[in-house]
Short mmCIF file of the C-alpha atoms (twelve columns), coordinates in Angstrom:
data_MODEL
# 
_entry.id   MODEL 
# 
loop_
_atom_site.group_PDB 
_atom_site.id 
_atom_site.type_symbol 
_atom_site.label_atom_id 
_atom_site.label_alt_id 
_atom_site.label_comp_id 
_atom_site.label_asym_id 
_atom_site.label_seq_id 
_atom_site.Cartn_x 
_atom_site.Cartn_y 
_atom_site.Cartn_z 
_atom_site.pdbx_PDB_model_num 
ATOM 1   C CA . UNK A 1   0.000   0.000  0.000   1 
ATOM 2   C CA . UNK A 2   2.873   2.388  0.749   1 
ATOM 3   C CA . UNK A 3   4.185   2.067  -2.844  1 
ATOM 4   C CA . UNK A 4   0.737   2.920  -4.110  1 
ATOM 5   C CA . UNK A 5   0.595   5.849  -1.708  1 
ATOM 6   C CA . UNK A 6   3.679   7.427  -3.242  1 
ATOM 7   C CA . UNK A 7   1.936   7.691  -6.604  1 
ATOM 8   C CA . UNK A 8   -1.152  9.045  -4.862  1 
ATOM 9   C CA . UNK A 9   0.866   11.687 -3.053  1 
ATOM 10  C CA . UNK A 10  2.482   12.869 -6.256  1 
ATOM 11  C CA . UNK A 11  -1.074  13.541 -7.407  1 
ATOM 12  C CA . UNK A 12  -2.320  15.389 -4.328  1 
ATOM 13  C CA . UNK A 13  0.752   16.753 -2.565  1 
ATOM 14  C CA . UNK A 14  0.152   20.257 -3.868  1 
ATOM 15  C CA . UNK A 15  -3.291  20.233 -2.276  1 
ATOM 16  C CA . UNK A 16  -2.012  18.694 0.936   1 
ATOM 17  C CA . UNK A 17  0.661   21.330 1.389   1 
ATOM 18  C CA . UNK A 18  -2.012  24.004 1.315   1 
ATOM 19  C CA . UNK A 19  -4.070  22.361 4.062   1 
ATOM 20  C CA . UNK A 20  -3.664  23.658 7.596   1 
ATOM 21  C CA . UNK A 21  -1.753  21.277 9.869   1 
ATOM 22  C CA . UNK A 22  -3.871  19.732 12.586  1 
ATOM 23  C CA . UNK A 23  -4.390  21.561 15.880  1 
ATOM 24  C CA . UNK A 24  -5.422  18.604 18.021  1 
ATOM 25  C CA . UNK A 25  -6.463  14.968 17.848  1 
ATOM 26  C CA . UNK A 26  -9.330  13.122 19.508  1 
ATOM 27  C CA . UNK A 27  -10.194 9.449  19.904  1 
ATOM 28  C CA . UNK A 28  -13.785 9.355  18.658  1 
ATOM 29  C CA . UNK A 29  -16.462 7.014  20.053  1 
ATOM 30  C CA . UNK A 30  -16.049 4.534  17.184  1 
ATOM 31  C CA . UNK A 31  -12.463 4.029  18.371  1 
ATOM 32  C CA . UNK A 32  -10.366 5.799  15.734  1 
ATOM 33  C CA . UNK A 33  -8.068  8.762  16.265  1 
ATOM 34  C CA . UNK A 34  -9.092  11.736 14.143  1 
ATOM 35  C CA . UNK A 35  -7.226  14.979 13.580  1 
ATOM 36  C CA . UNK A 36  -8.798  18.424 13.502  1 
ATOM 37  C CA . UNK A 37  -7.832  21.907 12.435  1 
ATOM 38  C CA . UNK A 38  -9.629  24.879 13.961  1 
ATOM 39  C CA . UNK A 39  -11.371 26.903 11.260  1 
ATOM 40  C CA . UNK A 40  -13.119 29.439 13.509  1 
ATOM 41  C CA . UNK A 41  -13.714 30.083 17.183  1 
ATOM 42  C CA . UNK A 42  -16.114 27.141 17.416  1 
ATOM 43  C CA . UNK A 43  -15.770 25.031 14.251  1 
ATOM 44  C CA . UNK A 44  -13.219 22.478 13.044  1 
ATOM 45  C CA . UNK A 45  -12.336 20.481 9.938   1 
ATOM 46  C CA . UNK A 46  -11.245 16.845 9.904   1 
ATOM 47  C CA . UNK A 47  -7.774  16.813 8.306   1 
ATOM 48  C CA . UNK A 48  -4.797  14.650 7.427   1 
ATOM 49  C CA . UNK A 49  -2.345  14.743 10.358  1 
ATOM 50  C CA . UNK A 50  0.840   15.259 8.380   1 
ATOM 51  C CA . UNK A 51  -0.434  17.646 5.736   1 
ATOM 52  C CA . UNK A 52  2.497   19.959 6.403   1 
ATOM 53  C CA . UNK A 53  5.126   17.288 5.714   1 
ATOM 54  C CA . UNK A 54  7.727   18.316 3.138   1 
ATOM 55  C CA . UNK A 55  9.148   14.826 2.635   1 
ATOM 56  C CA . UNK A 56  6.664   12.651 0.724   1 
ATOM 57  C CA . UNK A 57  8.250   9.457  2.038   1 
ATOM 58  C CA . UNK A 58  7.556   10.532 5.639   1 
ATOM 59  C CA . UNK A 59  4.065   11.885 5.254   1 
ATOM 60  C CA . UNK A 60  2.659   8.769  6.928   1 
ATOM 61  C CA . UNK A 61  4.975   8.936  9.965   1 
ATOM 62  C CA . UNK A 62  3.111   8.595  13.243  1 
ATOM 63  C CA . UNK A 63  -0.246  8.079  11.549  1 
ATOM 64  C CA . UNK A 64  -2.490  5.127  12.359  1 
ATOM 65  C CA . UNK A 65  -5.023  4.813  9.570   1 
ATOM 66  C CA . UNK A 66  -8.676  4.643  10.581  1 
ATOM 67  C CA . UNK A 67  -10.201 1.254  9.819   1 
ATOM 68  C CA . UNK A 68  -13.571 -0.463 10.115  1 
ATOM 69  C CA . UNK A 69  -16.789 1.441  10.693  1 
ATOM 70  C CA . UNK A 70  -16.087 5.119  11.211  1 
ATOM 71  C CA . UNK A 71  -18.620 7.441  12.778  1 
ATOM 72  C CA . UNK A 72  -17.452 11.041 12.526  1 
ATOM 73  C CA . UNK A 73  -18.850 13.009 15.481  1 
ATOM 74  C CA . UNK A 74  -20.808 16.229 15.026  1 
ATOM 75  C CA . UNK A 75  -18.733 17.907 17.734  1 
ATOM 76  C CA . UNK A 76  -15.493 17.391 19.639  1 
ATOM 77  C CA . UNK A 77  -14.114 18.914 22.819  1 
ATOM 78  C CA . UNK A 78  -10.526 20.069 23.310  1 
ATOM 79  C CA . UNK A 79  -9.089  22.034 26.255  1 
ATOM 80  C CA . UNK A 80  -12.563 22.780 27.535  1 
ATOM 81  C CA . UNK A 81  -13.879 24.132 24.210  1 
ATOM 82  C CA . UNK A 82  -16.496 22.268 22.200  1 
ATOM 83  C CA . UNK A 83  -16.155 22.601 18.422  1 
ATOM 84  C CA . UNK A 84  -18.689 21.750 15.711  1 
ATOM 85  C CA . UNK A 85  -17.331 19.559 12.905  1 
ATOM 86  C CA . UNK A 86  -18.295 21.339 9.662   1 
ATOM 87  C CA . UNK A 87  -15.969 19.968 6.964   1 
ATOM 88  C CA . UNK A 88  -13.906 16.945 5.959   1 
ATOM 89  C CA . UNK A 89  -10.618 17.780 4.316   1 
ATOM 90  C CA . UNK A 90  -8.067  15.467 2.690   1 
ATOM 91  C CA . UNK A 91  -8.345  13.280 5.739   1 
ATOM 92  C CA . UNK A 92  -8.767  9.643  4.735   1 
ATOM 93  C CA . UNK A 93  -7.105  9.214  1.341   1 
ATOM 94  C CA . UNK A 94  -5.880  5.648  0.835   1 
ATOM 95  C CA . UNK A 95  -7.346  4.341  4.102   1 
ATOM 96  C CA . UNK A 96  -8.085  0.972  2.534   1 
ATOM 97  C CA . UNK A 97  -9.243  -0.549 5.832   1 
ATOM 98  C CA . UNK A 98  -12.262 1.747  6.132   1 
ATOM 99  C CA . UNK A 99  -15.460 -0.178 5.446   1 
ATOM 100 C CA . UNK A 100 -18.185 2.340  6.281   1 
ATOM 101 C CA . UNK A 101 -18.417 6.029  7.124   1 
ATOM 102 C CA . UNK A 102 -21.209 7.972  8.777   1 
ATOM 103 C CA . UNK A 103 -20.937 11.718 8.273   1 
ATOM 104 C CA . UNK A 104 -22.799 13.925 10.780  1 
ATOM 105 C CA . UNK A 105 -25.457 16.509 9.927   1 
ATOM 106 C CA . UNK A 106 -23.074 19.269 11.001  1 
ATOM 107 C CA . UNK A 107 -20.845 18.749 7.924   1 
ATOM 108 C CA . UNK A 108 -21.531 21.011 4.937   1 
ATOM 109 C CA . UNK A 109 -18.483 20.222 2.796   1 
ATOM 110 C CA . UNK A 110 -16.717 16.995 1.815   1 
ATOM 111 C CA . UNK A 111 -13.357 18.176 0.527   1 
ATOM 112 C CA . UNK A 112 -11.217 17.151 -2.415  1 
ATOM 113 C CA . UNK A 113 -9.573  13.707 -2.143  1 
ATOM 114 C CA . UNK A 114 -11.328 13.138 1.209   1 
ATOM 115 C CA . UNK A 115 -11.860 9.377  0.751   1 
ATOM 116 C CA . UNK A 116 -9.815  8.803  -2.410  1 
ATOM 117 C CA . UNK A 117 -8.727  5.157  -2.892  1 
ATOM 118 C CA . UNK A 118 -10.580 3.887  0.167   1 
ATOM 119 C CA . UNK A 119 -11.121 0.666  -1.744  1 
ATOM 120 C CA . UNK A 120 -12.605 -1.165 1.242   1 
ATOM 121 C CA . UNK A 121 -15.335 1.398  1.696   1 
ATOM 122 C CA . UNK A 122 -18.701 -0.211 0.946   1 
ATOM 123 C CA . UNK A 123 -21.057 2.251  2.587   1 
ATOM 124 C CA . UNK A 124 -21.132 5.991  3.091   1 
ATOM 125 C CA . UNK A 125 -24.003 8.105  4.383   1 
ATOM 126 C CA . UNK A 126 -23.999 11.651 3.029   1 
ATOM 127 C CA . UNK A 127 -26.309 13.805 5.162   1 
ATOM 128 C CA . UNK A 128 -28.700 16.510 3.982   1 
ATOM 129 C CA . UNK A 129 -26.404 19.175 5.419   1 
ATOM 130 C CA . UNK A 130 -23.723 18.658 2.734   1 
ATOM 131 C CA . UNK A 131 -23.849 21.234 -0.055  1 
ATOM 132 C CA . UNK A 132 -20.613 20.439 -1.899  1 
ATOM 133 C CA . UNK A 133 -18.554 17.343 -2.731  1 
ATOM 134 C CA . UNK A 134 -14.972 18.191 -3.683  1 
ATOM 135 C CA . UNK A 135 -12.874 16.943 -6.583  1 
ATOM 136 C CA . UNK A 136 -11.931 13.256 -6.537  1 
ATOM 137 C CA . UNK A 137 -13.551 12.939 -3.107  1 
ATOM 138 C CA . UNK A 138 -14.414 9.255  -3.617  1 
ATOM 139 C CA . UNK A 139 -12.120 8.432  -6.548  1 
ATOM 140 C CA . UNK A 140 -11.138 4.765  -6.676  1 
ATOM 141 C CA . UNK A 141 -13.564 3.675  -3.942  1 
ATOM 142 C CA . UNK A 142 -14.111 0.443  -5.821  1 
ATOM 143 C CA . UNK A 143 -16.059 -1.182 -2.972  1 
ATOM 144 C CA . UNK A 144 -18.925 1.333  -3.064  1 
ATOM 145 C CA . UNK A 145 -22.018 -0.224 -4.617  1 
ATOM 146 C CA . UNK A 146 -24.546 2.582  -4.297  1 
ATOM 147 C CA . UNK A 147 -24.542 6.261  -3.431  1 
ATOM 148 C CA . UNK A 148 -27.438 8.575  -2.677  1 
ATOM 149 C CA . UNK A 149 -26.506 12.201 -3.080  1 
ATOM 150 C CA . UNK A 150 -28.942 14.325 -1.038  1 
ATOM 151 C CA . UNK A 151 -30.947 17.261 -2.372  1 
ATOM 152 C CA . UNK A 152 -28.817 19.657 -0.355  1 
ATOM 153 C CA . UNK A 153 -25.840 19.093 -2.702  1 
ATOM 154 C CA . UNK A 154 -25.511 21.721 -5.436  1 
ATOM 155 C CA . UNK A 155 -21.944 21.070 -6.563  1 
ATOM 156 C CA . UNK A 156 -20.167 17.797 -7.375  1 
ATOM 157 C CA . UNK A 157 -16.477 18.297 -8.115  1 
ATOM 158 C CA . UNK A 158 -14.327 16.951 -10.940 1 
ATOM 159 C CA . UNK A 159 -13.935 13.172 -10.792 1 
ATOM 160 C CA . UNK A 160 -15.797 12.877 -7.489  1 
ATOM 161 C CA . UNK A 161 -16.692 9.215  -8.171  1 
ATOM 162 C CA . UNK A 162 -14.035 8.485  -10.811 1 
ATOM 163 C CA . UNK A 163 -13.311 4.735  -11.080 1 
ATOM 164 C CA . UNK A 164 -15.834 3.673  -8.449  1 
ATOM 165 C CA . UNK A 165 -16.049 0.444  -10.404 1 
ATOM 166 C CA . UNK A 166 -18.400 -1.308 -7.968  1 
ATOM 167 C CA . UNK A 167 -21.022 1.410  -8.163  1 
ATOM 168 C CA . UNK A 168 -24.214 -0.087 -9.603  1 
ATOM 169 C CA . UNK A 169 -26.655 2.707  -8.877  1 
ATOM 170 C CA . UNK A 170 -26.496 6.402  -8.166  1 
ATOM 171 C CA . UNK A 171 -29.142 8.986  -7.402  1 
ATOM 172 C CA . UNK A 172 -28.434 12.466 -8.733  1 
ATOM 173 C CA . UNK A 173 -30.598 15.049 -6.949  1 
ATOM 174 C CA . UNK A 174 -32.627 17.858 -8.503  1 
ATOM 175 C CA . UNK A 175 -30.443 20.371 -6.693  1 
ATOM 176 C CA . UNK A 176 -27.580 19.669 -9.134  1 
ATOM 177 C CA . UNK A 177 -27.610 21.565 -12.445 1 
ATOM 178 C CA . UNK A 178 -24.371 20.298 -14.006 1 
ATOM 179 C CA . UNK A 179 -22.816 16.840 -14.136 1 
ATOM 180 C CA . UNK A 180 -19.191 17.872 -14.181 1 
ATOM 181 C CA . UNK A 181 -15.983 16.636 -15.702 1 
ATOM 182 C CA . UNK A 182 -15.253 12.928 -15.158 1 
ATOM 183 C CA . UNK A 183 -17.686 12.666 -12.235 1 
ATOM 184 C CA . UNK A 184 -18.592 9.032  -13.005 1 
ATOM 185 C CA . UNK A 185 -15.794 8.178  -15.418 1 
ATOM 186 C CA . UNK A 186 -14.780 4.514  -15.229 1 
ATOM 187 C CA . UNK A 187 -17.790 3.470  -13.133 1 
ATOM 188 C CA . UNK A 188 -18.192 0.358  -15.236 1 
ATOM 189 C CA . UNK A 189 -20.587 -1.262 -12.753 1 
ATOM 190 C CA . UNK A 190 -23.296 1.317  -13.466 1 
ATOM 191 C CA . UNK A 191 -26.098 -0.213 -15.502 1 
ATOM 192 C CA . UNK A 192 -28.567 2.658  -15.675 1 
ATOM 193 C CA . UNK A 193 -28.659 6.326  -14.808 1 
ATOM 194 C CA . UNK A 194 -31.594 8.690  -14.551 1 
ATOM 195 C CA . UNK A 195 -30.503 12.270 -15.039 1 
ATOM 196 C CA . UNK A 196 -32.868 14.715 -13.282 1 
ATOM 197 C CA . UNK A 197 -34.597 17.515 -15.155 1 
ATOM 198 C CA . UNK A 198 -32.541 20.091 -13.274 1 
ATOM 199 C CA . UNK A 199 -29.427 19.227 -15.326 1 
ATOM 200 C CA . UNK A 200 -28.492 21.725 -18.041 1 
ATOM 201 C CA . UNK A 201 -25.250 20.176 -19.232 1 
ATOM 202 C CA . UNK A 202 -23.516 16.790 -19.143 1 
ATOM 203 C CA . UNK A 203 -19.835 17.553 -18.700 1 
ATOM 204 C CA . UNK A 204 -16.656 16.322 -20.325 1 
ATOM 205 C CA . UNK A 205 -16.161 12.598 -19.811 1 
ATOM 206 C CA . UNK A 206 -18.931 12.515 -17.209 1 
ATOM 207 C CA . UNK A 207 -19.786 8.866  -17.975 1 
ATOM 208 C CA . UNK A 208 -16.742 7.958  -20.057 1 
ATOM 209 C CA . UNK A 209 -15.921 4.236  -20.067 1 
ATOM 210 C CA . UNK A 210 -19.029 3.283  -18.098 1 
ATOM 211 C CA . UNK A 211 -19.202 0.199  -20.261 1 
ATOM 212 C CA . UNK A 212 -21.863 -1.477 -18.113 1 
ATOM 213 C CA . UNK A 213 -24.318 1.348  -18.804 1 
ATOM 214 C CA . UNK A 214 -27.205 -0.067 -20.825 1 
ATOM 215 C CA . UNK A 215 -29.662 2.797  -20.593 1 
ATOM 216 C CA . UNK A 216 -29.621 6.496  -19.899 1 
ATOM 217 C CA . UNK A 217 -32.465 8.987  -19.837 1 
ATOM 218 C CA . UNK A 218 -31.513 12.478 -20.956 1 
ATOM 219 C CA . UNK A 219 -34.175 14.978 -19.844 1 
ATOM 220 C CA . UNK A 220 -35.532 17.972 -21.755 1 
ATOM 221 C CA . UNK A 221 -33.583 20.329 -19.504 1 
ATOM 222 C CA . UNK A 222 -30.213 19.372 -21.039 1 
ATOM 223 C CA . UNK A 223 -28.890 21.762 -23.690 1 
ATOM 224 C CA . UNK A 224 -25.359 20.426 -24.223 1 
ATOM 225 C CA . UNK A 225 -23.561 17.097 -24.152 1 
ATOM 226 C CA . UNK A 226 -19.881 17.838 -23.765 1 
ATOM 227 C CA . UNK A 227 -16.712 16.233 -25.069 1 
ATOM 228 C CA . UNK A 228 -16.464 12.437 -24.476 1 
ATOM 229 C CA . UNK A 229 -19.484 12.509 -22.152 1 
ATOM 230 C CA . UNK A 230 -20.433 8.909  -22.999 1 
ATOM 231 C CA . UNK A 231 -17.290 7.782  -24.811 1 
ATOM 232 C CA . UNK A 232 -16.645 4.057  -24.495 1 
ATOM 233 C CA . UNK A 233 -20.094 3.211  -23.103 1 
ATOM 234 C CA . UNK A 234 -20.157 -0.006 -25.102 1 
ATOM 235 C CA . UNK A 235 -23.273 -1.328 -23.343 1 
ATOM 236 C CA . UNK A 236 -25.559 1.471  -24.532 1 
ATOM 237 C CA . UNK A 237 -27.989 0.203  -27.162 1 
ATOM 238 C CA . UNK A 238 -30.182 3.258  -27.750 1 
ATOM 239 C CA . UNK A 239 -30.126 6.943  -26.937 1 
ATOM 240 C CA . UNK A 240 -32.767 9.617  -27.338 1 
ATOM 241 C CA . UNK A 241 -31.390 13.143 -27.422 1 
ATOM 242 C CA . UNK A 242 -34.227 15.553 -26.617 1 
ATOM 243 C CA . UNK A 243 -35.230 18.720 -28.458 1 
ATOM 244 C CA . UNK A 244 -33.636 20.862 -25.753 1 
ATOM 245 C CA . UNK A 245 -30.107 19.822 -26.800 1 
ATOM 246 C CA . UNK A 246 -28.385 22.142 -29.258 1 
ATOM 247 C CA . UNK A 247 -24.801 20.907 -28.989 1 
ATOM 248 C CA . UNK A 248 -23.241 17.439 -29.071 1 
ATOM 249 C CA . UNK A 249 -19.492 17.857 -28.670 1 
ATOM 250 C CA . UNK A 250 -16.730 15.837 -30.247 1 
ATOM 251 C CA . UNK A 251 -16.290 12.210 -29.155 1 
ATOM 252 C CA . UNK A 252 -19.516 12.425 -27.134 1 
ATOM 253 C CA . UNK A 253 -20.487 8.834  -28.003 1 
ATOM 254 C CA . UNK A 254 -17.166 7.706  -29.469 1 
ATOM 255 C CA . UNK A 255 -16.766 3.927  -29.297 1 
ATOM 256 C CA . UNK A 256 -20.335 3.190  -28.174 1 
ATOM 257 C CA . UNK A 257 -20.237 0.044  -30.254 1 
ATOM 258 C CA . UNK A 258 -23.495 -1.342 -28.855 1 
ATOM 259 C CA . UNK A 259 -25.615 1.555  -30.103 1 
ATOM 260 C CA . UNK A 260 -28.187 0.448  -32.654 1 
ATOM 261 C CA . UNK A 261 -30.507 3.445  -32.418 1 
ATOM 262 C CA . UNK A 262 -30.017 7.174  -31.873 1 
ATOM 263 C CA . UNK A 263 -32.775 9.772  -32.010 1 
ATOM 264 C CA . UNK A 264 -31.503 13.338 -32.292 1 
ATOM 265 C CA . UNK A 265 -33.773 16.266 -31.437 1 
ATOM 266 C CA . UNK A 266 -34.592 18.971 -33.945 1 
ATOM 267 C CA . UNK A 267 -32.713 21.787 -32.191 1 
ATOM 268 C CA . UNK A 268 -29.230 20.352 -32.511 1 
ATOM 269 C CA . UNK A 269 -27.079 22.836 -34.405 1 
ATOM 270 C CA . UNK A 270 -23.677 21.311 -33.706 1 
ATOM 271 C CA . UNK A 271 -22.371 17.749 -33.769 1 
ATOM 272 C CA . UNK A 272 -18.642 17.692 -33.050 1 
ATOM 273 C CA . UNK A 273 -15.919 15.657 -34.700 1 
ATOM 274 C CA . UNK A 274 -16.110 11.917 -34.126 1 
ATOM 275 C CA . UNK A 275 -19.210 12.290 -31.931 1 
ATOM 276 C CA . UNK A 276 -20.434 8.858  -33.056 1 
ATOM 277 C CA . UNK A 277 -17.213 7.355  -34.370 1 
ATOM 278 C CA . UNK A 278 -16.921 3.640  -33.703 1 
ATOM 279 C CA . UNK A 279 -20.674 3.211  -33.328 1 
ATOM 280 C CA . UNK A 280 -20.513 0.510  -35.954 1 
ATOM 281 C CA . UNK A 281 -23.954 -0.952 -35.280 1 
ATOM 282 C CA . UNK A 282 -25.840 2.229  -36.078 1 
ATOM 283 C CA . UNK A 283 -27.956 1.954  -39.177 1 
ATOM 284 C CA . UNK A 284 -29.579 4.655  -41.308 1 
# 
């Protein structure tokens, strides 16, 4: 795992160096030691303990990774002061022994890389208090099988669920208006996705290489399908692009070799290069 961590750290070290070092640690009721940085007079963030390390090889020194079922508390007490836990930073990246996480209703932000490569994680409860999920927050969590994103979430960062290969179902709430870059890229366990009618645009590579995807419903609210949005979705057999869509970017359905039927709405004014290249089963 340490060898794998080195490659991970090369990817996130710039972000880690910008994170405030921890101010104190607490053994939480579920038995794990968590580290906190004070963000205001009465609030704290859960953080990585050695985020200020300058030597990548030593960034793990003195750190016992949380394992098992983690329950993050809504508040912690240190030196007589009780702090509300409001955010999770880059705190648990590569903690492969974590199997489940319960996030309290006090948390409003799940930060970038927060649970990246927690491959043992099978269950996570995201509460209705969370408004934003940071970039690559759950990247490589291959053990996750389903995720419900609550209606409080308005922003899902780049690659938030990238390569969550075990993910078979996902609920995207009506509070989200944009499915961003690479959000579900490589989630080859997904078989169907319902996109809510709040979505205006399907971002670059949003479902790229989701080769288990057999059906997708694109609502009338969508006006653009961006570059490589469904590239490599070899399991798709038919797609209906509604009249609301005016732009289908290049490579949007590149390599969707299972497609036998595509219906394109009458408002499309742009179909990019290679949008349907490799869709060899399409017939006039």
